[in-house]
Structures are given as C-alpha cells and as structure tokens.
N, C-alpha and C positions, 0 to 999 in steps of 0.2 A: 504494500500500500504506500503510495507516494504521500509523504507527510505534507506536501504542498498542494495536494489535490483540492480542487474546487468542488464544494458540496452544493449541488443544485437538485436535491431530492427531498425537500421539506414536506411535500405531501405524503411521503412514505413515513418519515419520522423526522423530528427536529432535534438539533443538538440541545442537550440539557443546559439551561441557563446556569451560569456560575453561582448565582445567588441561591438557586435551588439545590445545587450540589452541596453548598456550604450548610444550608439548613438541614438537608437530609443526613449529611455526615454527622452533624451535631446530634440529631435525634437518634441515629443508629448507635451512638455511643451511650445511650441511656437504656433503661429497662422499664417495662410497664405494659400491661395489657389494658386496653381501653375499656374493658368490661369489669376490671377489678375496682373495688371500692377504696383501696388504700391509696396513700399519697402518690405512689408511682403510677398507679392506674389513673388517678385523677389528672395527672399531668399529661398522660397519653390521650385521655379523653379530651382535654382542653385543646391539644394539637389537632385532633380530628375535627372538633367543632369549629375551631378557628378556620380550618380549610373549608368546611362546609359554608361558612359565612362568606369567605372570599369567592367561592364558586357561585354562590347565590348572588353576589354583587355583579359578577360577570354576566350571568343569565337573567338578572333582574327578577329572580324568583325568591320565594320563601325558602330559606335554607332547610327547613324541615321537610321540604319536598324532595330533597336530594338523597339518593341511595348510592353509596359507593360500591363499585364493582371492580372486576379485574381489567376492564377495558370496554371499549364501545362494542366489540363483538358480543360480549356477555350482555351488555345493556340492550342491544338490538334483539338478541335472542330472547331475553326476558319479556320483551314487549310482544313480539310476533307469536311466540309459543303460547301466550295467554289466549290466543284466538284460533288455536288449532281446531279444525272442524267447522269453522265459520267462514263466511265469505270475506276475503281480504283483498284490497287493492293496493298495489305498489307501483312505483314508476319503473319503467323499463331500464332505468339507469341507476337503480339502487346499488349499494355496496353488496358484495357477496354475503356479508353477515346478515343481511335481510333476505336476499333472494334464496339462498341455500337453506335458510332456517325454516322457510315455509314455501316449498317448491310448488304447492298447489295454488299460490296466489295468482291473481289476474294482473297482468302488466299493462300499465297505461302507456301508450306511445308518446314519443316526444317529436318535436319538429327537428329539422336539420340543424338548427342552431342549438339544440340541446334543451330547449324549454318544453315543459309539459304541454301537450295538446289539450287545451282546456275544453274544447268541444267534445272530444272523445271522453275526457274525464266526466263531463256532465252526463253524457249518455250512459256511462258505466255506473255512475251514482244513481241514476234514475231507474236502471234495470233491477228487477227483483230476482232473487231475494235481496233484502237490504244488506249492504256490506257492513260488517262490524268494525273494521279497521281500515284506515287509509294511512299509508306510510310513504313519505316524500323526503328524499334527501335534500338538505338545504343547499349545500354546495357540493358539486360532484368532484370526487377525488381525482378523476383523470383530466377533466376539462376546466374545472373551476367555475362552471356555469352556476349562477345563483337562481334558485327557484323562488317564485313569489309565495312562500309558504303561508303567510297570513291570508292572502287572497284566496289561495286554494282551500285553506281550512274554513274560511267563511262560506265559500260556495258549498263545500261538503256539508256543513251544518245547516245551511238553508234548505238543502234537498233532503238530508238525512239527519235530523236533529240529534239522534241517539248515537251517531257514529263517534268512534274514538280516532284521534289523529296523532300520529307519531312523526317526528322529524329527526333524522340523523344529522346532527349539527357539528360533527367532528371537524370538518374542514372549514366551518364557518367561524368557530370560536376564535376570537382574537383577530379576525380578519374582517368581519362585518359585525355591527352592533347586534347583540342578542337581547330579546325582550320576551321571555317565556309567556307572561300573561297576554301581551299584545298580539302575539302570534296565534293565540287561541288554539293551541295544541294541548294534548293531554300528556304526551311523553316527549322528552328530548334526550338524545344520547350524546355524551361528550367523552373525550379521551385526553389524558394528560400529555402524552408524548407528541401530540400534534400542536402543542402550544409552548414547548420549551420545558415540559415536565418529564417525569420518568415513564418508561414503558411499564405495562402491567397494571395500570391504574386507570379507572374510568368512572363515569357517573351516569346514572339515569335519573332524570327529573320526572316526577310523576305528580300530576295534578290531583286534587281531592276526587275520589271516586274512581281513579285509574288504578287498576290492580295488575301489576306485571306478574308473570309466572315466577314461582319460586323454583329456581334451578338447583339450588343447594339447600340441604337440610342438615340440621344438627346443632343449631344455635339460634339465639334470639337477637343477633346483631342487626343493625340497620332497621330498627323497629320491626324485627321479625320478617323483614323482606329479603334479606340476603345473609345466610349463615356463614360463619367463619370469622376468625380473629382478624380485626382490621389491620391493614398494612399501614401502620401509623406514619412511618417515614415517607412512604410513597404518597399517601394521602396529603400529608403536610406539603410535600414538594408540588403536588398537583395544585393545592390551594395557592401557593406562592406564584407558581407559573401562571395561574389564571389571573391573579392580581397584576402581574407584570405585563401579561398580554393585553389586558384591558387598558392599562395605563399607557401602553406603547402603541395603541391602535392608530393614533394620529400620525406616528412616524411610518406606519405600514404603507400608507398611500404613496410614498415616494417610489415604492416598487412598481407602481402602475406606469409611471413615466419611463422607467428603465425597461419594463416589459414591452410597452408599446413601441419604443424606439428599436428594441431588439427585433420585434416582429416586422417592423417597417424595413429594416436593413435586410433581414432574411428574404422577405418577399421581393425586394428590389433586385436581389441577386438571383433568386430562384422563384420567378412568378408562378410556377406551377405548384409550389408548396401549398399544402392545405393546412390552415389553422382552424381548429375546431372551436366553435362557440364564439367566434370573434364578433359576431353581430348581436350577441346576447349579453346581458349583465354578467360580469365575471369578477371574481376576487382578483386582487391586484398582482398576485404572485405567480400565476400559472400560465404556462404556454403548453398547449397540446397541439402537436404538429405532425404532419406526415408527408413524406416525399415518396409517392408510389414508385416501387422498383428499387428502393434503397432499404433493404431489410433492417429491421430494428436491431437485431442481434449484431449485424455488421457495424452499424452506427455506434452501438453501445461499446463494442470492443475497441473501436478506433478512438472514441471519446475517452474511454478509460485509460488507454495508453497515452492520450494527450493530457490526462490529469483532470478529467471531469466526471463527476458522479451524477448521472441522470437516470431516469427510468424509461422502460419500454411502455408503450400504450397497450401492449399485448399481455395476455396472461401467460406466464411461463410455468410449465409443469413438467418436471423430469427432463429439463433441458429443451423442451419443445415449445416454440412460440406459436400460440393460437391467436386468431383475430380477436381483438378487443370486443367483448359483448356490448360495452357502452358505446363505442364508436360505431359499431354495426347498427345499433338502435338509432343512431343519428344519421344513418344513410351512407356510411362509409363503405367503400368496396372492400373485398377481402385483401386486395393488394395494399390499399391505404391502411387498413386496420393492422396488418402485420408489419407496417413500416413506421408506425407511430412512435413518437417520443413524447415524454412528459418532462418538462423542465419547471422546477418550482423553487422559488426563493423564500426567504424568511427573515427572522429577527436579526440574524448575524450576517446576512448577505451584503456584499459590496457591489457598487456599480461595475467595477472592473471584472467581477465574477461573470456577470451575464454578457458583458461586452466581449470578453475573451472567449466565452463559449461560442458566441455567434461567429467570431473569426475562425475558430477551429472547425465548426460545423461546415462553414463555407469551403474550407480547404478540403474536407472529406467529400463534400458534394462535388467539387470540381474534379477530384480524382475518379469519381464514380459516374460521371456524366454519361459515358458511353453505355455502361450497364443499365442505367436508368432508361435510356432511350430504347435499348433492346427489350426491357421488361414492358415498356409502354406499347411497343409494336406487337409483342407477343399477346398482350391482353386484348388489343384491338383486332387481332387476326381471327 
C-alpha cells in the first residue's frame, strides 16, 4: 500500500476523525458495563446517553427514539423483517441491506437521472392490497442522487394513511441536513463509519408506534429493542462523529465546486463519458461515471498503481465484476454498468486529490482509446 495514496472512496467508508480516535482510546482504557448500577457502569451509561443526544441533534429527533445497532445493515434488516409476509414497496435503487433482506418486495422504478418515478409510485400505492411499508433510500450510495423523501412520505400517507415509511439515510448524514420529524418517516437508518466514526456501529431511529423486528434476544438493552452489551467506545465515537459532521456541514459544500469542475474537465476530454445522476439533486461529494468499453477492473488496477483508491460501480463477487443493479435500474447498458467508477470525497479530502485523479484518469483513457472504440463497434454490430 502506497502511504501517499489518495483516498477517494468515502462512500465505502470514511477515515476515522482524530478526535474520535482520541475519545474512543480514552474510553477503551476504562471499564464498565452500561447496564451495571455501580459507578463504573454509570459512567459507561453516561457515555452512551451523551452519544444518543449528539445523534439526536444531528437527526433533529428525540434521543429516546434512537436504538443503537451494529450498523445500518442491522438497522435496515430490523425494519424490513418486521413486515415479512406483508406487502412492501422499495425503490429499485435501495442498498442490498434492504433488497436482500426482503426479496419479495415490489421495486419502484426510477427515471434515468436516478429519481423515483412518482407516477409509478402513486399507482403502486393505490393498488390493493395496501402496502404496509415503503422504504426509500435518501441518498444513493453509488450515484449520490438525493430522493425527495419528505414529499414521497407525504404522498404515501395521503393515499395510505396507515403505511409505515423507512429511509436509509446512511449516505445523507453529515452531507445534507436531516430532520426526522419533518421528513414524516417512521424509521431512519444511520451508520457511524460513513461520517468519520468507527465501523461496526449504527443506529435506527424509530418513531412512536414503529416496532422494528427484534433480531437479537437475551437482554433488555436499548429499551428491550436490541439485546447485547452496548459497544460503549464505539457508540461514544459515533456520537462525536455525528456532532463533528453536523458542525462541519457548511464546509462540505466546497466539495461541490471541486466535483463539478472535475466532471467538466473529464467531459471536455472525453465527451462520450457518462455521468450518472448529473441532472438530479446530488450530494456534493460523489461522481458516478462510466466510459463504455473501459472495464472497471482495468481502471481500478491502473488507478491503484497510480496511487488512487476509488470504487467500481459494479458488484464484485469472487473476483467477478457484474453490472451494477443500481445503474441498470437507471437505464445503463451492461457495457456502461461494468465500466462504472464511483469517486467520493469527504471531510479530509483536498482539492488536489480530485484534480490529480482527473489527470490520471485522462492518461489511462488516452492509453485505452483504441480498445474503447473496438468495444463500441462490437456493441453496435
């Protein structure tokens, strides 16, 4: 691993903020179970409840509505598995933690720009039997496209007043303002490691009357909603990361200018490059791009050698790159979907990081031009 490598994969995981490392190291040097009544336990409980308040401030919710989990995958599973056997609607671009947790769910199509097709959603809501749950990802992890969750929730409740609404806000937290009550949702999933916190810690916010499935049994922690001794250091790190992300949101928008300039330069050099979601509202940090005929694995290897860490837009399983389900839902061809890259910045990114990435990608593109033309001809044949 090149120690000078440029990290541009913040949508996969973010570097832990140094303040979070300091706090977690301090807490890991202490002892105490947050369920114990003695002094050590009370200190641990105080750390947990302080984090709950910090995350409540980020999401503008009552801290008592927050259930700590092992991550957003668990949070998402706890929601959708509570509706097993009932009619569930999800977007066609949900994270796998939703799609694979309830494979019988009906998928709402999206437009080419990645936004939910509201007409189709309205039709699906109107169709009987009444859907029990609607799950909409707030910010897509591959494209950064922002869904109008509040508007969608209002439509759903107008048509089906008894419906429950869930949003996976993992990629939104710290990037767009959150307001749990104003969004009019019943559930919201969050993850610490997408905002400068530790991996393995998440949260589920549940409104009054919302009952997530109990996936774990054997203890009364988290108001009997999630059994198991709390990860005090991880939860405390999550809380501090949430506070820092909320306070740093105003600085986050500078990434938009860097991202837009990068896209403009890429398109000027390679007009046939496809940038997904460019005409839709997007978070400031994400570029989802595809040059048909330029395989993602080839790009990743060349960029890794050049000192850049980015992601493929394809799902990699056992070394095989498959077309991205999300990009396919947006109308991408197979050739585009297996050629896609995701570039994502974050709290510790610098302008020269994205600028140097663009220069390196252009060099790779120039070397591969002939192969790209051959692939295009083969596809049109």
